[in-house]
N, C-alpha and C positions, 0 to 999 in steps of 0.2 A: 568924946568919942574914943572908943578903944580900937587902935590900929593893930592889925596882925603883924607880929614880929616873925617874919617868915624864914624858916631854916632852909637853906639851899644846899645843893651838892657842893662839897668843898673843892674838888678839883675836876676839871674837864679837859680831856684831850680829844681833838677832832682831826680827822683826816684819813685819807686812803693809806692803808698800811700802818696806821697807828697801833694796831694790835701787836705789832712787833716790838713795841716799847714796853710791853706788859712786865717782862722780867725786871727791867730797870725801875719801873714804877713800884713794883712790889718789894724790891730789895730792902729799902729802909724800914719797911713795915714788918719784916720778919722777926719773930722772937725765937731765940734759941730753943730747939727741941719741940717747938710747936709748929705744925705744918700749915700751909695754905691749902684750902679745900676748894676745888673748882667744880661747881655745879654746871654740868654741860647738858643742854637739852638732848634728850635721847634721839632726836632727829640726826645727830652727828655721830652716832655709833658707826665706826668703820669709815668715816669720812676724814679728809685731810686735816680739818681744823683741830681734831683731837691731838694730832702729832705736833701741832704748833703751840700747845699749852706748855708754858715754861715751868716744868716740874723740877723741884729741888728737894733733896733729902727725903723726908717722909710725906711730902705733898701727895695729894690724891685727887683723881678725877672721880666724881660721883655722877653717873648718868641719871638724870631725873626724868621720870615719866610724867610728861605734861599732857597726856592724852586728855585728861580731865583737869579742870582748874584746881589750884592748890587747896588742900583741905587742912584744917587745923591738926587733924590726927597725923597727916603726912609730915607736917612741920615738926610736930612733937617727936615723931619717930626718928626723923633725920637728926635732930638735935641730940636725942638720947643716944643714938648710935655713935655720933662723933665724940660725945662726952665719955662713953664707955671705952672707945678705942684710943682716944688721945688725951682725955682729961680736958684739955683746952686747945684752941687753935689760934694761929696768928691772924687768920682772916678767911672770909668766904667770898668767892668770886662767882657771880652768876653770869653765864654766857648762854644767851638764847633769847626767846621772846619774852613778853610781859610776865607769863606764868613762871618762867625760870628765874627771872629777876625778882619777882615777888617772893618766891621761895627763898632765895638767897638773903633778902632783907629780913624775912621772918625768922629764919634759922639763926641768923646773926644775933637777933634780939633775944632768941630763946636760949642762946649759949650763956647769957648773963642774967636773965630774969626768971624767977621761980614759977612753978605751976605749968599750966597749959597755955598755948597761944590763944585758945578760945577765951581765956580770962582777959585778954587785951584787945578784943574786938570792940572798937569804939574810938572815942576821941580822947587823946592825951592820958591814956591809962598806963602806958609803958613808963617805968620809973628809972631804968638803968640803960646806959648806952650799950649797944651790942658790941660784938667784936668788929674789927675793921672789915668793911665790905665794899666790893667793887661791882658795878653793873656794866655789862658789855652786850648791847642789843644786837641780835642777828636778824631781827624783824623790826620794822619801823612803824610806829603809830600809837602804841599804848600810852606813851609818856611815862611808863613805869621807871624809866631811868632817872627821872627828876622828881617824882612825886613823893609826898610825905606819908604815903600809905602803902600797905601791902595787902591786897584784897584776898581774903580767905573765906572759904565756906566752912562753917562750924556746925556743931550739932543742931543749933537752933536758928542760926542766921548766916547770911552772907554779908560780911562787913569787914572793912580793913582795920589793920592796926595803925591808926592814924596818930602819928606823934612826931615830935621834933627829933627823936632818935632814929626814925625810920629811914630818912634819905641816905643814899649812898655817900661814902666818903670820897669816892672816885668813880668817874664814868669814863669809858673809852668808846668814842663814837667813830667807828671805822666803817664807812659805807660799803667797802669791799665785802664785808661779812654778810651783807644782805643780798648779794647779787644773784644767788641761786635759789632764792626763796620760791616756793610754789606759787603760781599766779593767783589762785583763789585765796590762799592764806595771806599773801601780800595785800590783796584788795581788802579783805575783811579787817585786817589790822590797820591799814591806811584809813579805812572808813571810821574806825574808832577815833582816829585823830580828827577827821573831818567833822564827826558828830560832836566831839569835845568842843570844837570851835563854834559850831552853830549854837550849842547849848550855852556856852560861856558868853558869846557875843549878844545873845538875845535874852540873857538872864537878868534878874533884878539885882544881882550882886555886882553887875558890871562896873568896872572902874578903869582908869587909864592904864594901869599896870597890866591887867588881864586883857584889855582891849588891844594894846600894842602888840603883845605876843600872839593873841588870837587872830588878829587881822593878818599878820605875817604868815602864820601857820595855814590859814585858810587860802591865802594867795598861792602858797607852795603846793597845797593839795590840788588846787585847780590847775596849776601848771602840769602836774603829774597825771591827774585822772580826767581832765577835760581837754587840755590843749595838746598834749603829746599824742602823736599818732602811734608810736611804738616805744616800748620800754628800752631805756638805755642807762648808762652809768650816771648821767646827770639826774635821772629820776631817782636812783638810789640815794644820791647826795641830797637832793631836795626833800625827799620824804623823811630822811633821817633828821634833817633840821626842822621839818614840819612837826615831827613827833616831839622833839625837844621843846619847841616853842608852844605847841599845843599843851604839853604837860605844864609848862610855866604859866600859861594862861589860866588853867583851872586851879593852879596852886593858890592864886589870890582871888579866885571867885568860886565857881562850882560848876558841876555838870547839871543835867536836867532830866526831862521826862524819859528820853530813850534809855539812859543809864538806870534810872530808878526802876523802870519796868523790866529791863533785861536782867537786873539782879534777881528778880523773882524766877525768871526762866532758868538761870544757871543754878540757883539753889535747888529747885525741884527737878529739873530735867537734865542738869549738867551741861546745858548749852554753853559753848565757849563764848567768851566775852564779845569778841569782834563780830562773830556771826549773830549773836543775840542782839547786839545793837542794831545790826542791819535789818533783822527780822522786824524789830519794833519800829525803826525809823520809817519803814515802808508804809506805816499806818498813822503817821503823826501830822498829817496835813493841817489838822485843827490847831496845832501848837507851833509848827515851824513850816508854814506853807512854801516859802521860797526854797528853804533848805531841802525839803522833801522832794520838790520838783527837780532840783539839781542832782540830788542823790539818785533819783530814778534814772536820770539821763546818764549818770556815770555807770550805773549798773548795766544799762543797755549797751553803752559804748564799749565797755570792757568785757562784754559777753559773760557776765557773772549770773549765776542762778541763786536767787535768795530763797531759802526753804519756806514753804507755806504749810499751814494746817498742823503745826506742831502741837497745838493745844486741843485738837479736834476731839480726842477721846478721854479727856481728863474728867475726873469726878469733881463735884462741888467742893469736897474736902481738899482736893489738890489745888483747885483755884484759890480757896481760902488761904492755903499755905503760901502761895505765891503773892497774894494780895498783902498778907501780913509782912512778908519780907520787904516788899516794895514800899509800903506805907511807912516802914521803919526808917526809910532814907530821908528823914525830914529836911536836912539842909538842901538836898537836891530838889525836892518839891518846892521849897520856899524860893530857891533861886529861879525855878521855872515859872512859878505861878504867883509868887508874892506871899505876904504874911498870912493871908486868908486862904491859903491853898487847900486846907481841909474842907472848906465849903465847896471848892471847885472840883477837886478830885475825890469824889465819894467812893466808897467801896463798890457801889453799883456801876459807876462809870468805869472804874478800873477793871471790874469783872467783864464788862462789855468789850473793853479794849483787848484784854487777854483772849477773849473769845474769837477775836478776828485773826489771831496770830497763827 
């Protein structure tokens, strides 16, 4: 049997206020004349966090627009701009939600690998280590801080650059950075973590490694979204650790139906990942009956509106495009439904599911 030799994040710092150590963490990684580039979610334009970024010398803050999820052309443009301006950089630090962290990982890889990031969408296609990269989440749930992928929408597919070169060299987990997140955004991203756990724990790839992390992440999600009556600092702490553990859980297993279907939505409609997962999860009683029941309870308890009818006016050609993207996520379907998944999830069945969304 072939066991996965799993590449993890090299260094992790956790704790309230740990962002203040960033200057000290970066110091030994600086190369003379090559700057550190800070990708900061455009949500923070004009907000206090920008003034706390430890700029030195030629360092630069690049505000990244993550209104839409990262595209390969955006990654390629950012890498080309940095090469034109600086030649090379000491490192790239992504400060924001999952999209900002994915951009940081992808651009880091494209500073050292030739061609377009679209050439590397798939499994183990990246050949060279990227430049030094740091992930600093300001939203909790995606698990992007620990994953070996950076999810990108390319010209023909939505698929990650999945490789051992993709994980961050360093992550800074400071729950204080998440405390002013908008309630809806926090819920959608938190549900990404919850859905990771349901899909991992009920998947055919389940093992004790993924189970241990998945069970802990699920327990923390329930504390935050089921048991707590109002949001407090402890919720931020718990959800940040749920995100980390949820990311670790899927690292040694896989996600499932909700993610496979939502990839199609974001490819065609640009639906953001967390919201997309929620829209799909609302209709997956057949696959995750207990998880969907609890999910609907959390939606109601937290006064969240899940969009409906987003596929109402699509053409058959558009449905086909989503189905093609979704069915391309073979490891996700195998984890969810087993080796014979193609007999279970036919194009017709998937078309009917998209029709409900």
